[in-house]
C-alpha positions as CSV (number, residue, x, y, z in Angstrom):
1,M,101.4,135.3,109.8
2,R,103.9,133.3,110.5
3,A,105.5,130.4,109.0
4,Y,107.1,127.5,111.4
5,R,109.2,124.3,110.7
6,V,108.0,121.3,113.9
7,A,109.5,118.3,114.4
8,Y,108.2,115.6,116.6
9,D,109.0,112.0,117.6
10,G,105.0,110.8,117.2
11,R,105.0,107.3,118.9
12,A,103.6,109.2,122.4
13,Y,100.4,111.0,120.1
14,H,97.8,109.8,118.6
15,G,98.2,111.5,115.2
16,F,98.6,115.2,114.5
17,Q,95.1,116.6,114.4
18,R,93.9,116.9,118.0
19,Q,91.2,114.5,119.2
20,P,88.8,114.5,122.6
21,D,90.5,112.7,125.3
22,V,93.8,111.2,123.4
23,A,97.3,112.9,123.3
24,T,98.1,114.9,120.1
25,V,100.6,116.7,118.5
26,E,98.2,119.6,118.4
27,D,96.9,119.8,121.0
28,T,100.6,120.3,123.2
29,L,101.6,123.2,120.4
30,F,98.1,124.6,121.4
31,D,99.0,124.2,124.6
32,A,102.3,126.0,124.3
33,L,101.2,128.7,122.9
34,G,98.3,129.1,125.8
35,T,101.1,128.9,128.4
36,L,103.0,131.6,126.6
37,G,99.5,134.2,127.0
38,L,98.4,134.2,123.7
39,D,94.7,134.2,123.9
40,F,92.0,132.4,121.3
41,A,89.1,129.8,121.7
42,D,89.3,127.4,119.8
43,V,92.4,127.6,117.5
44,P,94.8,130.5,116.8
45,P,93.5,132.6,113.6
46,G,95.3,131.7,110.2
47,W,95.6,128.3,111.6
48,A,96.6,125.5,109.3
49,A,99.1,122.7,109.4
50,A,100.7,120.9,106.3
51,G,99.5,118.0,106.8
52,R,97.9,115.5,109.8
53,T,100.2,112.5,110.6
54,D,99.0,109.7,111.5
55,A,98.7,108.1,115.3
56,G,102.9,106.8,115.9
57,V,103.9,108.7,112.8
58,S,106.8,111.2,113.6
59,A,108.0,114.5,111.6
60,L,110.5,116.6,110.7
61,A,109.3,119.4,108.7
62,Q,105.8,119.9,109.9
63,T,104.8,123.3,109.4
64,V,102.4,125.1,110.7
65,A,101.0,128.9,109.7
66,F,99.0,131.5,112.1
67,D,99.0,134.9,112.6
68,A,101.5,134.7,115.3
69,P,103.3,137.3,117.4
70,D,106.3,138.9,116.0
71,W,108.2,137.9,119.5
72,L,107.5,134.2,119.1
73,S,110.2,132.7,117.6
74,P,111.3,129.0,117.5
75,R,113.0,129.2,120.6
76,A,110.1,130.8,122.5
77,F,107.7,128.6,121.1
78,S,109.8,125.3,121.7
79,A,110.8,126.8,125.7
80,H,106.9,125.2,126.7
81,L,107.0,121.9,124.4
82,P,107.9,118.9,125.3
83,E,111.2,117.2,124.5
84,D,109.4,115.2,122.0
85,V,108.2,118.2,120.3
86,H,110.3,121.6,119.0
87,A,109.8,124.2,116.4
88,W,113.7,124.7,115.1
89,A,112.6,127.3,112.5
90,S,110.5,130.0,110.8
91,G,109.5,132.4,108.9
92,T,107.5,135.7,107.8
93,V,104.3,134.5,104.9
94,P,101.4,136.8,103.6
95,E,98.5,136.9,104.8
96,T,96.6,134.4,102.3
97,F,99.6,131.2,103.5
98,H,98.2,128.3,104.0
99,A,100.3,125.4,105.5
100,T,97.9,122.7,103.7
101,H,97.1,123.6,100.4
102,D,100.5,126.6,99.8
103,A,102.8,123.0,99.5
104,R,104.3,122.7,96.2
105,C,105.4,118.9,97.4
106,R,105.2,116.6,100.6
107,E,108.3,114.0,100.9
108,Y,107.8,110.9,103.1
109,T,110.8,108.8,104.8
110,Y,110.0,104.9,105.8
111,F,112.2,102.6,107.2
112,L,111.7,99.6,106.3
113,P,113.4,96.4,108.4
114,A,113.6,93.6,105.7
115,P,116.1,91.7,105.0
116,E,118.2,92.2,101.3
117,A,116.0,91.9,97.8
118,D,117.1,91.6,94.5
119,P,118.2,94.8,93.5
120,E,116.7,94.4,89.8
121,R,113.3,93.3,91.1
122,I,113.7,96.6,93.4
123,A,114.0,99.0,90.6
124,A,111.2,96.9,88.9
125,I,108.8,98.2,91.3
126,E,109.8,101.4,91.8
127,R,109.8,102.0,88.0
128,R,106.1,100.8,87.8
129,L,104.1,102.4,91.7
130,A,106.2,106.0,89.9
131,G,104.5,108.8,88.1
132,E,100.9,109.0,87.8
133,H,98.5,106.6,88.6
134,D,95.5,106.3,90.5
135,F,96.1,105.1,93.9
136,H,92.6,104.0,95.1
137,N,93.3,100.8,96.2
138,L,96.2,102.1,98.7
139,A,94.1,104.6,100.2
140,A,91.8,104.5,102.9
141,E,90.0,107.7,101.6
142,D,88.4,107.9,98.1
143,R,89.0,111.7,97.1
144,G,93.0,112.7,96.0
145,T,93.8,109.6,95.1
146,V,95.4,110.3,91.8
147,R,98.9,111.6,92.5
148,D,101.7,112.0,90.5
149,L,104.6,110.1,92.5
150,A,108.6,109.8,93.0
151,I,110.1,106.8,95.1
152,E,113.1,105.9,95.8
153,S,115.0,103.4,98.0
154,R,118.2,102.5,99.6
155,R,119.9,100.0,101.6
156,E,121.1,101.5,105.6
157,G,122.4,99.1,107.7
158,Q,118.8,96.4,108.8
159,F,116.5,98.9,107.0
160,R,116.0,99.5,103.7
161,R,114.9,103.7,103.3
162,I,111.9,104.1,101.2
163,V,111.8,107.8,99.8
164,V,108.3,108.9,98.2
165,R,107.2,112.4,96.9
166,A,104.2,113.7,95.7
167,D,102.0,117.0,95.8
168,G,99.8,115.2,99.0
169,F,99.2,111.9,99.8
170,P,95.1,110.9,100.7
171,R,95.4,108.9,104.2
172,Q,97.8,105.3,104.9
173,L,99.0,105.7,101.2
174,V,102.6,105.9,102.3
175,R,102.4,102.9,104.8
176,R,100.1,101.2,102.2
177,L,102.4,101.7,99.2
178,V,105.3,100.4,102.0
179,A,103.8,97.4,103.0
180,L,103.0,96.4,98.6
181,Y,106.5,97.0,98.1
182,D,107.6,94.9,100.8
183,E,105.4,92.3,99.6
184,V,106.7,92.2,95.8
185,A,110.8,92.5,97.2
186,H,110.9,90.2,99.1
187,G,108.8,87.2,97.3
188,A,105.1,87.2,99.0
189,A,103.5,88.7,96.0
190,D,105.3,88.8,92.2
191,L,106.2,92.0,90.0
192,A,102.3,91.5,88.6
193,F,100.7,91.8,91.6
194,V,101.7,96.1,91.5
195,D,99.6,96.6,88.3
196,R,96.4,94.7,89.8
197,V,97.3,96.9,92.3
198,L,97.3,100.3,89.8
199,D,94.3,99.1,88.1
200,A,91.3,101.1,88.0
201,E,89.2,97.6,89.1
202,P,89.1,97.9,93.2
203,L,91.2,95.0,94.9
204,P,88.5,92.3,96.6
205,G,88.8,92.4,100.4
206,P,91.4,89.1,100.8
207,Q,93.5,91.1,98.7
208,G,93.5,94.4,99.4
209,V,97.0,96.0,101.1
210,G,97.1,97.0,105.1
211,P,99.1,99.5,106.1
212,A,102.7,99.0,107.1
213,P,103.7,100.0,111.1
214,A,103.3,103.1,111.7
215,V,106.5,103.6,114.0
216,G,108.5,103.4,110.6
217,L,107.5,106.8,109.0
218,V,108.2,110.7,108.9
219,L,107.3,113.2,107.4
220,T,110.8,114.3,106.1
221,D,109.8,117.5,103.7
222,V,107.2,120.3,102.7
223,A,107.9,122.3,100.2
224,Y,106.8,126.1,99.7
225,D,108.1,129.1,97.8
226,Q,108.4,130.5,101.0
227,A,111.8,130.4,103.0
228,F,112.7,129.2,106.8
229,A,115.5,130.1,108.6
230,V,116.7,128.1,111.4
231,D,116.6,129.3,115.0
232,Q,120.2,128.2,115.9
233,Q,119.6,127.9,119.5
234,A,116.3,125.9,119.2
235,A,117.6,123.8,116.8
236,Q,120.5,122.6,119.1
237,W,117.8,122.3,121.8
238,A,116.6,119.4,119.4
239,R,119.8,118.1,118.6
240,E,119.8,117.6,122.1
241,A,116.8,116.6,123.3
242,L,116.8,114.0,119.7
243,A,119.8,112.8,120.6
244,D,119.5,111.8,124.1
245,R,115.5,110.3,122.7
246,R,118.3,108.6,120.4
247,Q,120.6,107.4,123.0
248,R,118.0,105.9,125.4
249,D,115.7,104.1,122.5
250,Q,119.7,102.4,121.6
251,V,119.5,101.6,125.2
252,R,116.5,99.7,125.4
253,A,117.2,98.1,122.4
254,A,120.1,96.4,123.4
255,V,118.4,95.2,126.9
256,G,115.8,93.9,124.0
257,G,118.3,92.0,122.4
258,E,119.8,90.5,125.1
259,L,116.1,89.7,126.6
260,L,115.8,88.0,123.7
261,A,119.1,86.1,123.4
262,G,118.8,84.6,126.8
263,V,115.0,82.7,126.0
264,P,115.6,79.3,124.7
265,E,114.2,78.2,121.5
266,P,111.7,75.6,121.6
267,A,113.2,72.4,121.6
268,G,110.5,70.6,119.2
269,D,106.9,70.3,119.0
270,N,105.5,70.6,122.6
271,A,102.5,69.9,122.1
């Protein structure tokens, strides 16, 4: 068995897990393995992944494991992947290894575009959210909602980088957590609302917290007892491709800024 670290820009994909008739990261990985001549009817033997990221979510350390041949290095894998998906490290794991169940900790990072906020208020939010709670009011599913959460944040330019860690996350928990954080940090709700969200009583529908946009979320780490060796060539390919994508994004942002600046502001009531 081998496990692979996989990075991807999730914007073009309808999530990690394959679905009919839409592009997913998992389908992209399977297509590459098929091109490499690996024969499997449905999924590769022993296949499992660390997590099923939602549509638009990106990853640095998504981890997949399966019964792979010895010659399948990350560079061989990446040579048949598109520019937004990269296998960059790998490791030999026991036959009993399961990429989902053997993960000790998962880390997600969210880049929240937001104005400055009161540092004391932010610290109070993080103290309330940290530790073991039942996050049922922030999850899109009913199982596995009790989690021991670590959360921290810092300002980076126009963004607040919010990092959350736990042994696992029910669907949409991180994005709803960020949305709650944003509401309270910037005054749309008071600190007592955090306590209400963490209460055992379900929130009425109108008071529910919806998920923050997926594009700001990255799966930045998944910790295992097993070690991973970086494939230097595959990592270099990944860095070059990602740097090129970032440059194109910066150009698009500059064009968007020019368009925004050039469109006149409304002079008043046009009614």
